[in-house]
Each structure stands twice: as structure tokens, then as C-alpha cells.
C-alpha positions, 0 to 999 in steps of 0.5 A, a space after each residue: 500500500 502507498 504511504 499517506 500523501 505528502 508534499 511529494 505530489 508533483 502536481 500539488 502546485 495546481 492547488 494554488 487556485 489563483 497563482 499565475 502559473 496555475 491559471 496559465 495552465 488552466 487557461 491553456 487547457 480550457 481554451 483548447 478543450 472548448 475550441 475542440 468541443 465547440 467544433 463538434 457538429 452537435 455543439 451548436 444545437 446542444 448549446 442553443 437548445 439548453 440555453 433556450 430551455 434555461 431562459 424560457 419565459 414560460 417557466 414556472 415562477 416559484 414563489 413564497 408567501 410573506 404577508 400580502 405578497 408572493 416573493 420569488 427570484 427569476 432569471 431570463 435572457 434579459 436578466 441572466 443574473 436575475 431579479 428578486 420580485 414580488 406580486 399578489 395572490 390575485 395577480 399570480 393566479 392570472 396568466 400574466 402576473 404583474 411583478 414589482 422588482 425589488 433587486 436587479 442583480 444584473 444592474 447591481 453587478 454592472 454598477 459595482 463591477 462585481 459578478 454578483 450571484 443571488 444567495 437569497 433574501 429573508 424578510 423582517 416579520 411581521 412588517 415585511 418592509 425590510 429584507 436581508 439580501 444575500 449575495 456572493 461573488 461569482 457564486 462562491 459559498 462565501 457571501 455578503 449580506 445587506 439590508 434593503 428598505 422595501 419602501 424606498 427600494 434602497 439598501 440601508 447604508 451607514 451605521 444604521 444599516 446591517 451589512 455583513 462583509 464577504 465571508 461564509 455565514 449569514 445575518 438572521 433577523 431577530 427583530 427590527 433592531 437586532 440580527 444574529 450574526 455568524 461569520 467565518 471572519 469572527 474574532 474567534 476564528 472559523 472552524 477547521 472546515 471554514 464555517 462560522 463557530 460563533 453566534 452574536 446578537 448585533 444591535 442596530 446602530 452599534 459597531 459590529 465589534 460590540 455584538 454580544 456573543 450568544 454561543 461559540 462552538 469548538 474549532 473542530 466542529 463543522 459549524 453553528 447555524 441559527 434559526 429564529 421564528 420571528 412570530 413566536 420569538 423563538 431562537 434555535 441554534 444548531 451546533 454541527 460537530 460533524 456531518 450526521 451529528 447535530 445538537 439543537 440548542 434552544 435560547 431560553 430566558 435562562 440562556 442557551 439550553 441543549 436538547 438532550 437528544 441523539 446527536 446523530 438525529 436530525 432535529 426540527 423545532 416548531 413552536 411547542 413541538 420537537 420532531 426527531 428523525 433518527 439515523 440510529 436506533 434510540 432508546 429514550 427509556 427502558 422498554 421504549 425503543 425506536 428504529 433507525 429512520 423513524 420520526 418521533 415527536 414530543 412537546 418541547 417543554 417536556 423535552 427541555 425538562 427530560 427527554 426520557 420522560 417526554 410523551 413521544 409519539 412515532 409518526 413514521 416507522 419505515 422498514 428496509 424498503 422505505 425511507 423518510 425523505 422530507 417533512 414540512 410543518 404547517 399551522 396545525 399539521 406535520 406533513 411527511 414524504 416517504 419513499 416506498 421502493 423509491 416511489 413517493 408517498 405523502 402523509 399528514 399528521 394532525 394533533 388532536 385531543 386523542 393524540 396524533 392522527 395520520 392521513 395518507 395524501 398520496 392518491 389525493 395529490 396524484 403523485 404517481 410515478 413522480 417526485 413530490 416536493 412540499 412546503 408550507 405556504 405560511 406555517 403560522 396561519 394556515 395548513 396550505 401547502 405548495 406542491 411541486 411534482 415532476 417526473 422524468 417525462 412529466 414537466 413540473 406542475 405547481 399546485 396549492 393543497 388546502 388541508 381541511 380540518 376534517 383531514 380532507 385535501 382540496 388541490 388547486 392547480 396553479 401552473 403547468 410547465 410546457 414540455 421542453 423536448 420530444 418525449 414521443 416513444 419514450 418510457 420510464 421503467 424501474 429496474 434492479 441490478 444485483 451488486 457484488 454482495 448480492 444486494 439489489 440496487 434500484 435504477 431508473 431507465 428512461 429511453 425508447 420503449 422499442 429498444 433494439 436490445 442489441 447493445 447499440 443504443 448510446 446510454 449515459 449512467 448517472 449517480 451520486 451515492 452519498 450523504 443520504 441523498 436520494 435520486 428520484 424522478 425529475 424532469 430535466 430539459 437539459 438531459 431531454 434535449 441533449 440526450 433523450 430526444 436523440 433516441 438515447 437512454 439515460 439511467 439514474 442509479 440509486 446506489 448505497 451511500 444515498 438515501 433511497 432506503 433511509 439511514 441503513 442504505 446510506 450507512 452501508 457505504 460509509 468510510 471503509 464500506 465506501 467501495 459498496 457504492 462503487 460495486 453497486 454502480 458498476 453492477 448497474 452498468 453491467 446489467 445494462 450491457 447484459 440486458 442488451 440496452 447498450 454496450 461498453 463502447 456506447 456506455 458513458 457515465 456522469 457525476 458531480 461533486 461526490 458523484 464526481 468521486 463516484 465516476 472517478 472511481 469508475 475511471 480508475 477502478 472499473 475502466 473496462 466497463 465504460 466508453 466515456 466518463 464525465 467528471 464535474 466539480 469532483 473530489 479525487 485526491 482523497 489523501 488531501 481532500 480534508 486540507 482543501 476548503 470545506 473538505 474537513 467537514 466530510 470526514 464523517 462520510 469518507 474518513 481521515 487520511 491522516 490516520 494511517 489505519 483509515 488511510 489504508 482503506 481510504 486510498 482504495 477509493 481515491 482515484 488520484 492514488 488509484 490510477 494505474 499507469 499499466 491499466 487503460 482508462 476510457 476518455 474522460 472530460 473533467 470540469 470544475 470552477 475556479 470560484 468553487 470554495 467548497 470542493 477545491 478545483 485542485 482535485 480536477 486539475 491534478 487528475 487532469 495533469 496526472 492523466 496527461 502525464 501518462 498520455 491518456 485521453 483527457 479533456 479539461 475545462 474550468 469555468 472562472 465563475 460559478 462556485 460549486 454549482 459550476 456556473 452562474 448565468 444561463 449563458 454559462 450554464 448552457 456552455 457548461 452543459 453543452 460542452 459535456 454533452 458534446 463530449 458524450 456525443 462525440 465519444 458514444 454516438 460516432 
């Protein structure tokens, strides 16, 4: 086995993100790659089709309610960086709503000569006349916050305004004259992962240096986050020691009080109720035990007093083939979304004098073979829900669900997105592959219903397999226009490491078990070949971020199973990842390379170290962003350099803007996607 990585890495100089030498290297390769791919016959149509879909004026304008208005962010051809705007319910229900623009990000970027990217806004309640506007330079995670006066349309400047300089962190309203401040530039410093570790209460008109410390977490923690319910005047801090561990702290009259609950659980506090989503089994008291994946609730006062004696109620108890994937509080209900064999179901739970009552809403919401996303319209005033549904061949729909007192549901359709690509003759099927250890692995196959079955169909296999994130059906006009409309097949694999079957599915591929995810993925690839859907020369794979690590392991671990690899904003050097940007925060997922025992198994799935000069590799397209301050661009740069050194077929492209997302505007996104799909067309369809 190789020793723990050290400074002997000949390509380590590429980790210097903006050094002149590294940027010269980037510009030379990016220009060459872009010139080559733009000359592909497929590129112009791909680029124009993708940009047209991204800028289409008939997209659904998603909104959120605050007071009498509906607020939303919108981009189009005239506003590539976007506008934050609002309208009324009466106007929104029409075909052509009237919008009042509150922030024009393009105009602001031009005036200040800064490539601003929208990060969101939060309104002061209940007056709704001020907002905290969050922006970032070039799409990085680090951002700034400014206070906006909605009555005048101007930012509040000077000593009387709230403004946070550029850094990771946020401002959060407590009331009109106070905000909670978290910033990585705090005098107490940032955590090892680069996130804020101190929460302060900052009073209007006073120097930020005088802001009162509310709570500080350890430097080894991942970070600390703040949620304040302005209507209830309730503040909850979340200390995050590491991924999959958190501690809820309630700010009481006596100070900060931690809820004595399992750190591996996910905690949600809503008014006088606490919901606990368990990742591991929990025994609050003798004779009472809840299984991993369960959702239990209890009154907050009882939990503050003693969780062991609190009257817990189990609302969701998933089995091995199901998973809780979402919850939304309304004024009187808790609505949960679960997966059953990777298919969405929805339940509403209402408190009554006799206890909690559960009603299944799946049929009433007309979910079908689609993904459903729910959120409260106003979790203080009503039980209404925003309902967004989407499927691989079903464009997004937006509806308003009215939950009545009698547990009846009335669904009001609001918007239907048009079809963006020709789906005639296409079908969606759910398939299962068998992994190396006998585990059945689900995958979705989207493509022609009348496949020839002779292995001739170009096919792209996509995956993620990490952080308990489930991949479910979604309408993607980019995939549709770039691939499906050409009669090709697109496959989405639900491998271990994801959340398709809850915590158990995720934990089966943590740390030393990580190779199970890669065995699952290649099992799907081989199943596609065995079924005659495609063949190795016609089979490509795509992955981003943790998915980039996944396909990087296909590149160096299973190169004989793929005809091409697209690897974007990836982790690849698992010996150095924890020293680069936010990497240290992911050690709960992957492991600690500085521990020799952990490095022994970590290097078995580190593509950079796993590369074998004596083993062939399929053509690979590597893409990243200079402005990515989450996953370091050095991963992709160094892998490209290593492959180049050994004369491999590698295409490298780096966007100078875009953060971890890879791009910031529709034009940038069109280029980002078109280059990758042009590469796949060139390698798989010729």
C-alpha cells in the first residue's frame, strides 16, 4: 500500500487556485478543450437548445408567501443574473402576473463591477418592509449580506444599516433592531472546515465589534447555524460537530439550553413541538425503543425538562424498503414524504385531543410515478401547502393543497410547465441490478420503449451515492434535449451511500464500506450491457461533486466497463481532500487520511492514488470552477495533469465563475452543459 500523501505530489502546485502559473495552465487547457468541443457538429444545437430551455419565459415562477405578497427570484435572457420580485395572490393566479422588482442583480453587478450571484433574501416579520439580501461573488459559498428598505427600494447604508462583509455565514433577523450574526471572519476564528463557530446578537446602530456573543462552538466542529421564528420569538441554534451529528440548542430566558437528544438525529423545532428523525436506533427509556429512520415527536417543554420522560409519539416507522425523505410543518399539521421502493408517498399528521392522527395524501395529490416536493405556504396561519411534482417525462406542475380540518385535501392547480423536448416513444421503467454482495440496487431507465436490445443504443449512467441523498424522478430539459430526444437512454442509479432506503442504505457505504457504492454502480452498468440496452463502447457515465468521486472511481477502478466518463466539480485526491476548503467537514462520510489505519482503506477509493499507469482508462472530460470554495478545483486539475502525464485521453475545462454549482448565468450554464454533452456525443454516438 502507498504511504499517506505528502508534499511529494508533483502536481500539488495546481492547488494554488489563483497563482499565475496555475491559471496559465488552466487557461491553456480550457481554451483548447472548448475550441475542440465547440467544433463538434452537435455543439451548436446542444448549446442553443439548453440555453433556450434555461431562459424560457414560460417557466414556472416559484414563489413564497410573506404577508400580502408572493416573493420569488427569476432569471431570463434579459436578466441572466436575475431579479428578486414580488406580486399578489390575485395577480399570480392570472396568466400574466404583474411583478414589482425589488433587486436587479444584473444592474447591481454592472454598477459595482462585481459578478454578483443571488444567495437569497429573508424578510423582517411581521412588517415585511425590510429584507436581508444575500449575495456572493461569482457564486462562491462565501457571501455578503445587506439590508434593503422595501419602501424606498434602497439598501440601508451607514451605521444604521446591517451589512455583513464577504465571508461564509449569514445575518438572521431577530427583530427590527437586532440580527444574529455568524461569520467565518469572527474574532474567534472559523472552524477547521471554514464555517462560522460563533453566534452574536448585533444591535442596530452599534459597531459590529460590540455584538454580544450568544454561543461559540469548538474549532473542530463543522459549524453553528441559527434559526429564529420571528412570530413566536423563538431562537434555535444548531451546533454541527460533524456531518450526521447535530445538537439543537434552544435560547431560553435562562440562556442557551441543549436538547438532550441523539446527536446523530436530525432535529426540527416548531413552536411547542420537537420532531426527531433518527439515523440510529434510540432508546429514550427502558422498554421504549425506536428504529433507525423513524420520526418521533414530543412537546418541547417536556423535552427541555427530560427527554426520557417526554410523551413521544412515532409518526413514521419505515422498514428496509422505505425511507423518510422530507417533512414540512404547517399551522396545525406535520406533513411527511416517504419513499416506498423509491416511489413517493405523502402523509399528514394532525394533533388532536386523542393524540396524533395520520392521513395518507398520496392518491389525493396524484403523485404517481413522480417526485413530490412540499412546503408550507405560511406555517403560522394556515395548513396550505405548495406542491411541486415532476417526473422524468412529466414537466413540473405547481399546485396549492388546502388541508381541511376534517383531514380532507382540496388541490388547486396553479401552473403547468410546457414540455421542453420530444418525449414521443419514450418510457420510464424501474429496474434492479444485483451488486457484488448480492444486494439489489434500484435504477431508473428512461429511453425508447422499442429498444433494439442489441447493445447499440448510446446510454449515459448517472449517480451520486452519498450523504443520504436520494435520486428520484425529475424532469430535466437539459438531459431531454441533449440526450433523450436523440433516441438515447439515460439511467439514474440509486446506489448505497444515498438515501433511497433511509439511514441503513446510506450507512452501508460509509468510510471503509465506501467501495459498496462503487460495486453497486458498476453492477448497474453491467446489467445494462447484459440486458442488451447498450454496450461498453456506447456506455458513458456522469457525476458531480461526490458523484464526481463516484465516476472517478469508475475511471480508475472499473475502466473496462465504460466508453466515456464525465467528471464535474469532483473530489479525487482523497489523501488531501480534508486540507482543501470545506473538505474537513466530510470526514464523517469518507474518513481521515491522516490516520494511517483509515488511510489504508481510504486510498482504495481515491482515484488520484488509484490510477494505474499499466491499466487503460476510457476518455474522460473533467470540469470544475475556479470560484468553487467548497470542493477545491485542485482535485480536477491534478487528475487532469496526472492523466496527461501518462498520455491518456483527457479533456479539461474550468469555468472562472460559478462556485460549486459550476456556473452562474444561463449563458454559462448552457456552455457548461453543452460542452459535456458534446463530449458524450462525440465519444458514444460516432
